[in-house]
N, C-alpha and C positions, 0 to 999 in steps of 0.2 A: 278405781280413782281415789286419789288420795283427799284428804280433807284439809282446808287450812285454818291455821290458829287466828282466831280474831285478835290475839293479843300482838300480833306482829302488823296489823293494819294500823299505821302510826302517823300521827302529825307533827311536824317539825316547823318550827319558826325559827327566821334568820334573825339572831342578835349580834350585833357587832361582827357581821361578816361569816358567822358560824351558825349552821342549822343545829338548833337545840330541841330534843324531845320536848313537848308540851306536856309539862308534869302533871302527875294525877287524873288522866284522863281514864274514864271507865268505857266510854263509848263513843265511836267515830264513824260518821257516815257521809258517803261521798255521793252525790248525783252529778252525773254527766248529761247535759242539757243540749238539745237542739231543735230551737223553734223552728213551727212549720209554717210557711208562708201560703196562705190561702188564696188562689187565684179562682175560684169557682165563679160562673158568672151564668146569665141567662141562655147562652148559646152551647151551653154543655149539657150532659145527660142527666144533670141534677145530682150527680155524684161528687162530692167533694174533690178539688183538684189540687194539688199540691204543687209548688214550683220547685223543680228540682236545683239542689246547689245553692238555695237560698236560707236565709234564717240568720239566727244569732247561737253562737254556741258559747256554753258557759260551764263553769263547775262551782257546785255548790257544797261547801263542805259543813257539816254540823257535828259538835263535839261537845260531851259532856264529861264532867269529873268533881273532884273535890278541892276546894278554895284552898289554897297554901300561899306561903310567902317566897317560892322559887322565884329565880328571875325569869323564867319563861312564864308563870302566871301575871307577875306583875308588869312584864312588857305587853302582854295583852291586855291588860285592864288600861294601861297607860294608851295604848293604841286607840281603844275604844274612845276614850275621854277626848283625845286629840283628832280623832277622825282621820289618821294617817294610813297609808295603804301599807302592808306588810308583805314580805316575802316569805311564802309557805311551801312545803312539802308534804305531799302525803304520800305514803309507801304501802304497797302491799305485798302479799306472797305471788301475786298473778304476774311478777315481772313487769310491774308498772309503776313508774313514779310519775306522779304529777306536781310541777313546780311553777311558781310565777307570784305575780302580784295579786294580792286579794285585800279585800277592805272588809272588815268586820261589821257586818249589818247589823247584828244584835248581840248582846250578852244579858244573861238573866242570872241573878243569884238567889238562892233562897236557903232557909235553914228551919230547922223544927227543934223545939226543944229537946234536948238529951240527944240529938243527932249530928251529924256532920253538917257544915255548909257547903252547898253545891253548887256549881254553876254549869251553865249551858251557853253555847255560843255558835252564831254561824256566820262563815266567810263566804264571800262572792267573788268571782275571779273577775280581773279587770284587765281589759285590752287583750291582745292576742300574745302576751307573754307566757300562758300557761303551757307547756310542753308535755310531751311524753318520753320518757328515756326507758327503753325497753329491753336492751341488748346485756340482760344480767340475769343470774340466778341467785337466789338467796339460799345460803347454805347454812345449815346449824351444824358447827363442831364443837361439841363439848359444851363448854361455857360461852362460846363466842358465836356471833353472827358475823357471816361474811358476805360480801358482795362479790360474786364470781363473776367478772367481766375480762378476764384475762390477767388482771394487775393483783388479784386476791388481795383486795383492800379490806382492813378490818372496818365493819361497817359499826358495832359496837360491842362492847362486853356485856353477856346476858346478865 
């Protein structure tokens, strides 16, 4: 079984109708949530009973990296201050892309003497706008990464 490169687990934000890689990230984490609804009552067997097909589904994304003055970082910082929803996309080598409206629920910056300023942020999905696109393969072709879905569109230059 082949291993997957963490560097291709990437977070993009939509700026002026174009998805742009969030610059200077070092770490990205995605959590898929499916909240359970407990319907246990005294008539049951005293074992927890969960209601099938119920609950709230959501995606939470955590990312951290180096502060900079790129357009994507400045856009994120501005979105935190204004509290607006942003469109974001997270891609992995597992043929999955999650895309939709997110709210940045927290952003933290820190710095130490003689080291870089770093940031971490958390994005939480909003509504049912998050969707999965899974009919593609990620190809590495020399210095290019290609999205193979029949159209052979260029995803990005490496």
